[in-house]
N, CA, C and O atoms as a GROMACS GRO file, in nm:
protein
  348
    1MET      N    1 -14.545   7.007 -17.448
    1MET     CA    2 -14.605   6.907 -17.467
    1MET      C    3 -14.738   6.957 -17.612
    1MET      O    4 -14.806   7.059 -17.612
    2SER      N    5 -14.740   6.843 -17.725
    2SER     CA    6 -14.807   6.906 -17.845
    2SER      C    7 -14.983   6.877 -17.793
    2SER      O    8 -15.019   6.820 -17.690
    3LEU      N    9 -15.082   6.945 -17.912
    3LEU     CA   10 -15.238   6.901 -17.820
    3LEU      C   11 -15.273   6.817 -17.922
    3LEU      O   12 -15.384   6.774 -17.951
    4LYS      N   13 -15.115   6.789 -18.002
    4LYS     CA   14 -15.151   6.662 -18.085
    4LYS      C   15 -15.156   6.499 -17.971
    4LYS      O   16 -15.250   6.422 -17.953
    5ASN      N   17 -14.948   6.493 -17.889
    5ASN     CA   18 -15.013   6.403 -17.796
    5ASN      C   19 -15.101   6.414 -17.709
    5ASN      O   20 -15.163   6.309 -17.692
    6MET      N   21 -15.151   6.547 -17.612
    6MET     CA   22 -15.214   6.487 -17.531
    6MET      C   23 -15.351   6.463 -17.579
    6MET      O   24 -15.421   6.412 -17.492
    7PHE      N   25 -15.391   6.476 -17.653
    7PHE     CA   26 -15.449   6.396 -17.739
    7PHE      C   27 -15.549   6.230 -17.772
    7PHE      O   28 -15.660   6.179 -17.788
    8GLN      N   29 -15.364   6.202 -17.765
    8GLN     CA   30 -15.332   6.079 -17.846
    8GLN      C   31 -15.306   6.003 -17.690
    8GLN      O   32 -15.313   5.883 -17.662
    9MET      N   33 -15.267   6.138 -17.591
    9MET     CA   34 -15.226   5.993 -17.437
    9MET      C   35 -15.396   6.044 -17.401
    9MET      O   36 -15.420   5.958 -17.486
   10ASN      N   37 -15.464   6.070 -17.380
   10ASN     CA   38 -15.621   6.117 -17.369
   10ASN      C   39 -15.652   5.965 -17.481
   10ASN      O   40 -15.662   5.882 -17.391
   11GLN      N   41 -15.664   5.916 -17.561
   11GLN     CA   42 -15.677   5.797 -17.642
   11GLN      C   43 -15.630   5.673 -17.573
   11GLN      O   44 -15.725   5.598 -17.595
   12VAL      N   45 -15.596   5.646 -17.546
   12VAL     CA   46 -15.454   5.580 -17.432
   12VAL      C   47 -15.535   5.550 -17.356
   12VAL      O   48 -15.590   5.441 -17.372
   13LEU      N   49 -15.586   5.665 -17.208
   13LEU     CA   50 -15.631   5.628 -17.118
   13LEU      C   51 -15.759   5.613 -17.123
   13LEU      O   52 -15.805   5.563 -17.021
   14MET      N   53 -15.842   5.641 -17.211
   14MET     CA   54 -15.959   5.606 -17.248
   14MET      C   55 -15.978   5.435 -17.285
   14MET      O   56 -16.074   5.364 -17.257
   15LEU      N   57 -15.875   5.405 -17.345
   15LEU     CA   58 -15.875   5.240 -17.424
   15LEU      C   59 -15.843   5.153 -17.317
   15LEU      O   60 -15.911   5.053 -17.292
   16LEU      N   61 -15.742   5.187 -17.252
   16LEU     CA   62 -15.711   5.140 -17.078
   16LEU      C   63 -15.828   5.121 -16.978
   16LEU      O   64 -15.845   5.013 -16.922
   17GLU      N   65 -15.918   5.241 -16.956
   17GLU     CA   66 -16.020   5.277 -16.873
   17GLU      C   67 -16.095   5.159 -16.864
   17GLU      O   68 -16.119   5.080 -16.773
   18LEU      N   69 -16.144   5.175 -17.061
   18LEU     CA   70 -16.228   5.094 -17.160
   18LEU      C   71 -16.224   4.953 -17.119
   18LEU      O   72 -16.312   4.894 -17.058
   19THR      N   73 -16.027   4.872 -17.187
   19THR     CA   74 -16.012   4.726 -17.176
   19THR      C   75 -15.989   4.690 -16.976
   19THR      O   76 -15.986   4.572 -16.940
   20LYS      N   77 -15.978   4.779 -16.894
   20LYS     CA   78 -15.986   4.754 -16.790
   20LYS      C   79 -16.160   4.671 -16.758
   20LYS      O   80 -16.218   4.563 -16.762
   21THR      N   81 -16.187   4.857 -16.719
   21THR     CA   82 -16.401   4.807 -16.702
   21THR      C   83 -16.437   4.614 -16.749
   21THR      O   84 -16.499   4.530 -16.683
   22LYS      N   85 -16.356   4.598 -16.903
   22LYS     CA   86 -16.384   4.511 -16.943
   22LYS      C   87 -16.339   4.383 -16.850
   22LYS      O   88 -16.412   4.314 -16.779
   23PHE      N   89 -16.244   4.376 -16.863
   23PHE     CA   90 -16.175   4.293 -16.786
   23PHE      C   91 -16.206   4.271 -16.645
   23PHE      O   92 -16.172   4.162 -16.597
   24LYS      N   93 -16.277   4.375 -16.554
   24LYS     CA   94 -16.322   4.307 -16.426
   24LYS      C   95 -16.509   4.311 -16.437
   24LYS      O   96 -16.602   4.314 -16.356
   25LYS      N   97 -16.489   4.310 -16.601
   25LYS     CA   98 -16.636   4.297 -16.598
   25LYS      C   99 -16.633   4.100 -16.626
   25LYS      O  100 -16.710   4.057 -16.540
   26HIS      N  101 -16.581   3.992 -16.700
   26HIS     CA  102 -16.556   3.976 -16.690
   26HIS      C  103 -16.500   3.813 -16.652
   26HIS      O  104 -16.506   3.703 -16.707
   27MET      N  105 -16.452   3.859 -16.547
   27MET     CA  106 -16.314   3.857 -16.389
   27MET      C  107 -16.484   3.777 -16.236
   27MET      O  108 -16.491   3.698 -16.142
   28ASP      N  109 -16.571   3.870 -16.310
   28ASP     CA  110 -16.727   3.852 -16.217
   28ASP      C  111 -16.825   3.735 -16.275
   28ASP      O  112 -16.872   3.624 -16.254
   29ASP      N  113 -16.822   3.809 -16.336
   29ASP     CA  114 -16.876   3.682 -16.511
   29ASP      C  115 -16.837   3.533 -16.439
   29ASP      O  116 -16.911   3.449 -16.387
   30MET      N  117 -16.671   3.536 -16.462
   30MET     CA  118 -16.630   3.408 -16.452
   30MET      C  119 -16.630   3.359 -16.310
   30MET      O  120 -16.612   3.237 -16.305
   31VAL      N  121 -16.646   3.422 -16.181
   31VAL     CA  122 -16.644   3.432 -16.093
   31VAL      C  123 -16.826   3.395 -16.077
   31VAL      O  124 -16.846   3.302 -15.999
   32ASP      N  125 -16.910   3.434 -16.119
   32ASP     CA  126 -17.069   3.410 -16.133
   32ASP      C  127 -17.028   3.250 -16.165
   32ASP      O  128 -17.022   3.135 -16.122
   33VAL      N  129 -17.017   3.291 -16.214
   33VAL     CA  130 -17.111   3.115 -16.344
   33VAL      C  131 -16.973   3.050 -16.266
   33VAL      O  132 -16.979   2.942 -16.324
   34GLY      N  133 -16.881   3.039 -16.198
   34GLY     CA  134 -16.781   2.930 -16.053
   34GLY      C  135 -16.847   2.918 -16.009
   34GLY      O  136 -16.849   2.802 -15.967
   35CYS      N  137 -16.995   3.018 -15.958
   35CYS     CA  138 -17.016   2.954 -15.790
   35CYS      C  139 -17.134   2.877 -15.867
   35CYS      O  140 -17.146   2.763 -15.821
   36LEU      N  141 -17.222   2.902 -15.968
   36LEU     CA  142 -17.380   2.811 -16.055
   36LEU      C  143 -17.344   2.733 -16.018
   36LEU      O  144 -17.410   2.673 -15.934
   37MET      N  145 -17.192   2.677 -16.066
   37MET     CA  146 -17.168   2.486 -16.134
   37MET      C  147 -17.165   2.519 -15.992
   37MET      O  148 -17.281   2.543 -15.958
   38LEU      N  149 -17.068   2.535 -15.874
   38LEU     CA  150 -17.015   2.523 -15.772
   38LEU      C  151 -17.166   2.434 -15.693
   38LEU      O  152 -17.172   2.314 -15.667
   39ALA      N  153 -17.302   2.569 -15.664
   39ALA     CA  154 -17.409   2.557 -15.624
   39ALA      C  155 -17.495   2.411 -15.696
   39ALA      O  156 -17.604   2.381 -15.647
   40ILE      N  157 -17.425   2.307 -15.838
   40ILE     CA  158 -17.580   2.216 -15.819
   40ILE      C  159 -17.448   2.135 -15.852
   40ILE      O  160 -17.463   2.052 -15.942
   41MET      N  161 -17.354   2.142 -15.810
   41MET     CA  162 -17.328   1.995 -15.822
   41MET      C  163 -17.208   1.859 -15.673
   41MET      O  164 -17.093   1.874 -15.631
   42THR      N  165 -17.296   1.764 -15.647
   42THR     CA  166 -17.295   1.727 -15.550
   42THR      C  167 -17.137   1.726 -15.470
   42THR      O  168 -17.018   1.753 -15.489
   43PRO      N  169 -17.232   1.674 -15.372
   43PRO     CA  170 -17.093   1.712 -15.245
   43PRO      C  171 -17.022   1.729 -15.259
   43PRO      O  172 -16.965   1.833 -15.225
   44GLU      N  173 -16.975   1.639 -15.320
   44GLU     CA  174 -16.886   1.518 -15.373
   44GLU      C  175 -16.716   1.584 -15.489
   44GLU      O  176 -16.593   1.586 -15.497
   45LEU      N  177 -16.906   1.643 -15.579
   45LEU     CA  178 -16.738   1.641 -15.714
   45LEU      C  179 -16.798   1.892 -15.601
   45LEU      O  180 -16.821   1.975 -15.689
   46GLN      N  181 -16.802   1.919 -15.531
   46GLN     CA  182 -16.808   2.043 -15.503
   46GLN      C  183 -16.621   2.019 -15.461
   46GLN      O  184 -16.510   2.055 -15.498
   47LYS      N  185 -16.684   1.939 -15.368
   47LYS     CA  186 -16.463   1.947 -15.247
   47LYS      C  187 -16.387   1.933 -15.355
   47LYS      O  188 -16.275   1.983 -15.347
   48GLN      N  189 -16.426   1.860 -15.493
   48GLN     CA  190 -16.297   1.784 -15.611
   48GLN      C  191 -16.294   1.952 -15.657
   48GLN      O  192 -16.178   1.994 -15.664
   49HIS      N  193 -16.380   2.036 -15.684
   49HIS     CA  194 -16.348   2.182 -15.713
   49HIS      C  195 -16.334   2.273 -15.693
   49HIS      O  196 -16.347   2.356 -15.783
   50GLU      N  197 -16.299   2.313 -15.558
   50GLU     CA  198 -16.378   2.404 -15.513
   50GLU      C  199 -16.273   2.531 -15.529
   50GLU      O  200 -16.296   2.648 -15.499
   51ASP      N  201 -16.169   2.483 -15.578
   51ASP     CA  202 -16.018   2.560 -15.639
   51ASP      C  203 -16.028   2.609 -15.766
   51ASP      O  204 -15.988   2.703 -15.835
   52MET      N  205 -16.082   2.529 -15.768
   52MET     CA  206 -16.090   2.567 -15.958
   52MET      C  207 -16.168   2.730 -16.040
   52MET      O  208 -16.262   2.810 -16.029
   53VAL      N  209 -16.101   2.713 -16.083
   53VAL     CA  210 -16.240   2.841 -16.189
   53VAL      C  211 -16.330   2.793 -16.288
   53VAL      O  212 -16.289   2.678 -16.306
   54ALA      N  213 -16.442   2.814 -16.374
   54ALA     CA  214 -16.462   2.808 -16.403
   54ALA      C  215 -16.445   2.759 -16.526
   54ALA      O  216 -16.491   2.645 -16.536
   55TYR      N  217 -16.391   2.807 -16.634
   55TYR     CA  218 -16.329   2.669 -16.703
   55TYR      C  219 -16.258   2.570 -16.629
   55TYR      O  220 -16.333   2.480 -16.594
   56GLU      N  221 -16.098   2.549 -16.579
   56GLU     CA  222 -16.039   2.455 -16.484
   56GLU      C  223 -16.191   2.321 -16.509
   56GLU      O  224 -16.193   2.210 -16.562
   57MET      N  225 -16.328   2.427 -16.422
   57MET     CA  226 -16.368   2.254 -16.386
   57MET      C  227 -16.470   2.225 -16.474
   57MET      O  228 -16.524   2.114 -16.472
   58ILE      N  229 -16.510   2.332 -16.571
   58ILE     CA  230 -16.509   2.228 -16.737
   58ILE      C  231 -16.456   2.162 -16.792
   58ILE      O  232 -16.523   2.071 -16.842
   59HIS      N  233 -16.325   2.161 -16.816
   59HIS     CA  234 -16.175   2.129 -16.846
   59HIS      C  235 -16.194   1.945 -16.781
   59HIS      O  236 -16.178   1.839 -16.842
   60ASN      N  237 -16.228   1.967 -16.656
   60ASN     CA  238 -16.251   1.839 -16.575
   60ASN      C  239 -16.355   1.767 -16.607
   60ASN      O  240 -16.338   1.645 -16.607
   61LEU      N  241 -16.422   1.792 -16.625
   61LEU     CA  242 -16.525   1.779 -16.624
   61LEU      C  243 -16.576   1.646 -16.706
   61LEU      O  244 -16.643   1.543 -16.699
   62LYS      N  245 -16.475   1.749 -16.811
   62LYS     CA  246 -16.551   1.705 -16.966
   62LYS      C  247 -16.422   1.577 -16.965
   62LYS      O  248 -16.427   1.491 -17.052
   63GLU      N  249 -16.252   1.573 -16.805
   63GLU     CA  250 -16.231   1.431 -16.842
   63GLU      C  251 -16.228   1.364 -16.799
   63GLU      O  252 -16.140   1.278 -16.806
   64ILE      N  253 -16.420   1.368 -16.655
   64ILE     CA  254 -16.416   1.262 -16.585
   64ILE      C  255 -16.500   1.245 -16.683
   64ILE      O  256 -16.447   1.157 -16.751
   65TYR      N  257 -16.654   1.291 -16.760
   65TYR     CA  258 -16.716   1.239 -16.778
   65TYR      C  259 -16.729   1.182 -16.979
   65TYR      O  260 -16.787   1.089 -17.036
   66GLU      N  261 -16.654   1.282 -17.021
   66GLU     CA  262 -16.680   1.187 -17.136
   66GLU      C  263 -16.581   1.154 -17.236
   66GLU      O  264 -16.546   1.195 -17.346
   67GLY      N  265 -16.525   0.992 -17.089
   67GLY     CA  266 -16.516   0.883 -17.175
   67GLY      C  267 -16.685   0.787 -17.146
   67GLY      O  268 -16.717   0.689 -17.214
   68GLN      N  269 -16.744   0.827 -17.067
   68GLN     CA  270 -16.851   0.777 -17.021
   68GLN      C  271 -16.929   0.794 -17.108
   68GLN      O  272 -16.948   0.690 -17.171
   69ALA      N  273 -17.000   0.899 -17.152
   69ALA     CA  274 -17.054   0.944 -17.241
   69ALA      C  275 -17.057   0.867 -17.409
   69ALA      O  276 -17.148   0.865 -17.492
   70ARG      N  277 -16.940   0.819 -17.412
   70ARG     CA  278 -16.872   0.800 -17.464
   70ARG      C  279 -16.909   0.653 -17.562
   70ARG      O  280 -16.947   0.625 -17.675
   71GLN      N  281 -16.859   0.570 -17.400
   71GLN     CA  282 -16.904   0.458 -17.397
   71GLN      C  283 -17.065   0.396 -17.394
   71GLN      O  284 -17.116   0.295 -17.442
   72GLU      N  285 -17.104   0.479 -17.334
   72GLU     CA  286 -17.299   0.488 -17.353
   72GLU      C  287 -17.355   0.519 -17.510
   72GLU      O  288 -17.458   0.473 -17.557
   73SER      N  289 -17.269   0.600 -17.572
   73SER     CA  290 -17.374   0.601 -17.691
   73SER      C  291 -17.245   0.536 -17.752
   73SER      O  292 -17.252   0.599 -17.858
   74TYR      N  293 -17.168   0.483 -17.762
   74TYR     CA  294 -17.153   0.258 -17.796
   74TYR      C  295 -17.215   0.191 -17.824
   74TYR      O  296 -17.262   0.134 -17.923
   75GLU      N  297 -17.217   0.202 -17.651
   75GLU     CA  298 -17.393   0.046 -17.649
   75GLU      C  299 -17.506   0.157 -17.692
   75GLU      O  300 -17.560   0.106 -17.789
   76THR      N  301 -17.551   0.251 -17.673
   76THR     CA  302 -17.666   0.266 -17.736
   76THR      C  303 -17.668   0.209 -18.002
   76THR      O  304 -17.703   0.147 -18.102
   77SER      N  305 -17.598   0.306 -17.932
   77SER     CA  306 -17.582   0.278 -18.145
   77SER      C  307 -17.574   0.049 -18.174
   77SER      O  308 -17.636  -0.023 -18.253
   78LYS      N  309 -17.459   0.012 -18.056
   78LYS     CA  310 -17.512  -0.142 -18.104
   78LYS      C  311 -17.668  -0.135 -18.056
   78LYS      O  312 -17.769  -0.141 -18.127
   79THR      N  313 -17.659  -0.123 -17.944
   79THR     CA  314 -17.813  -0.307 -17.931
   79THR      C  315 -17.940  -0.235 -18.011
   79THR      O  316 -18.049  -0.290 -17.993
   80LEU      N  317 -17.936  -0.090 -18.117
   80LEU     CA  318 -17.990   0.024 -18.216
   80LEU      C  319 -17.996  -0.074 -18.381
   80LEU      O  320 -18.089  -0.104 -18.455
   81PHE      N  321 -17.775  -0.112 -18.388
   81PHE     CA  322 -17.812  -0.137 -18.528
   81PHE      C  323 -17.871  -0.330 -18.474
   81PHE      O  324 -17.906  -0.406 -18.565
   82GLN      N  325 -17.872  -0.370 -18.352
   82GLN     CA  326 -17.869  -0.548 -18.373
   82GLN      C  327 -17.933  -0.542 -18.340
   82GLN      O  328 -17.917  -0.583 -18.224
   83CYS      N  329 -18.096  -0.494 -18.365
   83CYS     CA  330 -18.214  -0.545 -18.354
   83CYS      C  331 -18.287  -0.523 -18.509
   83CYS      O  332 -18.266  -0.438 -18.595
   84LYS      N  333 -18.363  -0.615 -18.507
   84LYS     CA  334 -18.433  -0.661 -18.697
   84LYS      C  335 -18.513  -0.646 -18.640
   84LYS      O  336 -18.539  -0.637 -18.520
   85MET      N  337 -18.578  -0.640 -18.764
   85MET     CA  338 -18.801  -0.587 -18.794
   85MET      C  339 -18.804  -0.746 -18.823
   85MET      O  340 -18.735  -0.836 -18.870
   86SER      N  341 -18.957  -0.717 -18.751
   86SER     CA  342 -19.042  -0.855 -18.748
   86SER      C  343 -19.090  -0.894 -18.820
   86SER      O  344 -19.195  -0.830 -18.812
   87GLU      N  345 -19.106  -0.980 -18.926
   87GLU     CA  346 -19.155  -1.018 -19.070
   87GLU      C  347 -19.356  -1.023 -19.089
   87GLU      O  348 -19.407  -1.051 -19.198
   0.00000   0.00000   0.00000
């Protein structure tokens, strides 16, 4: 094996180790965020989301509450637009 090939192989191994380290940090962070999210949820929501990772929890919570937020925003805007200034 030539010196150039050994150098290239060493670079590839270092890159793989760096990638592995970054991936492990990402996974650890994902677990931490999931635990924090579960900790602030009501017991009912905790049961519903306990087998999900953080991304899945966020997606599911958006599905649950996005429609409600949209309706509340519509109702607030409707009430605001119906207000009239007194003369």
